[in-house]
VEXDREN-2710 file (C-alpha; in Angstrom, 1 decimal):
% VEXDREN-2710
k/r/px/py/pz
1/MET/-164.3/-8.8/198.8
2/THR/-164.0/-12.7/199.9
3/ASN/-161.2/-14.9/198.2
4/LEU/-163.5/-18.2/197.0
5/PRO/-161.6/-21.0/195.8
6/GLU/-161.1/-21.8/192.2
7/ILE/-163.3/-24.7/191.0
8/GLN/-161.8/-26.4/188.2
9/LEU/-163.9/-28.6/185.6
10/LEU/-163.6/-31.3/183.1
11/ARG/-166.7/-30.5/181.0
12/ILE/-168.4/-33.3/178.8
13/GLY/-171.1/-32.0/176.4
14/PHE/-172.6/-35.0/174.7
15/PRO/-173.6/-34.6/170.5
16/THR/-176.3/-37.7/171.4
17/HIS/-178.1/-38.7/174.2
18/VAL/-176.2/-41.3/176.8
19/ASN/-178.1/-44.2/177.6
20/LYS/-174.8/-45.8/179.3
21/GLY/-171.3/-45.7/179.4
22/GLU/-168.1/-44.9/181.7
23/ILE/-165.5/-42.0/181.6
24/THR/-162.0/-43.7/182.1
25/PHE/-159.4/-41.8/183.5
26/ASN/-156.0/-43.2/183.2
27/ARG/-152.4/-41.6/184.4
28/PRO/-149.8/-43.1/182.1
29/SER/-146.7/-42.5/184.8
30/ASP/-148.8/-44.7/187.7
31/ARG/-152.2/-46.9/186.9
32/ARG/-152.9/-47.7/190.2
33/LEU/-154.4/-44.5/190.4
34/ASN/-156.4/-45.0/187.6
35/PHE/-160.3/-45.3/187.6
36/THR/-163.8/-45.3/185.7
37/ILE/-167.1/-43.4/186.0
38/PRO/-170.1/-45.0/185.3
39/ILE/-172.4/-42.4/183.6
40/LYS/-176.2/-43.1/182.2
41/GLN/-178.8/-41.1/181.1
42/ILE/-176.9/-37.6/180.8
43/SER/-175.3/-35.0/178.3
44/LEU/-173.4/-32.9/180.2
45/PHE/-170.6/-34.9/182.4
46/ASP/-169.0/-32.5/185.0
47/TYR/-165.6/-33.5/187.2
48/GLN/-163.7/-31.4/188.9
49/THR/-160.3/-31.6/188.5
50/ASP/-158.7/-30.7/191.9
51/LYS/-159.7/-34.8/192.7
52/LEU/-156.8/-35.5/190.1
53/LYS/-153.3/-35.1/191.0
54/GLN/-150.7/-32.9/188.8
55/GLY/-149.6/-34.2/185.6
56/ASP/-150.7/-36.4/182.6
57/TRP/-154.0/-37.9/182.1
58/GLU/-155.6/-39.6/179.4
59/VAL/-159.5/-39.5/179.0
60/GLN/-161.5/-42.0/177.2
61/VAL/-165.2/-42.2/177.2
62/THR/-167.7/-44.4/175.6
63/TRP/-171.0/-44.5/175.7
64/THR/-174.4/-46.0/173.9
65/ASP/-178.1/-44.1/172.7
66/GLY/-179.6/-47.3/172.5
67/MET/-178.5/-48.0/169.4
68/GLN/-174.7/-47.2/168.3
69/GLU/-171.9/-46.9/170.9
70/TYR/-169.5/-44.3/170.7
71/TYR/-166.3/-43.4/171.4
72/LEU/-163.9/-40.7/172.4
73/GLU/-160.6/-40.3/173.6
74/GLY/-158.4/-37.2/175.2
75/LYS/-155.3/-35.5/177.2
76/LEU/-155.8/-34.1/180.1
77/ILE/-153.0/-32.0/181.9
78/ILE/-153.2/-30.8/185.3
79/MET/-151.2/-28.3/186.7
END
């Protein structure tokens, strides 16, 4: 039996079709770590959290389905 590394993902499922948008990761304790990922033509977004520094993050998601704009935000703690 081999020990495979555990993969941890942030998964966001969209309730509407995504025409275009962006996902912003904000690090309250160090704004220099903030970054934004553009998204388009998806219904499910996966991001490997091993790329994020441990601690608290704020995640903000904005998108449009071509007719209406949407916004979602939440907190994420990486341990």
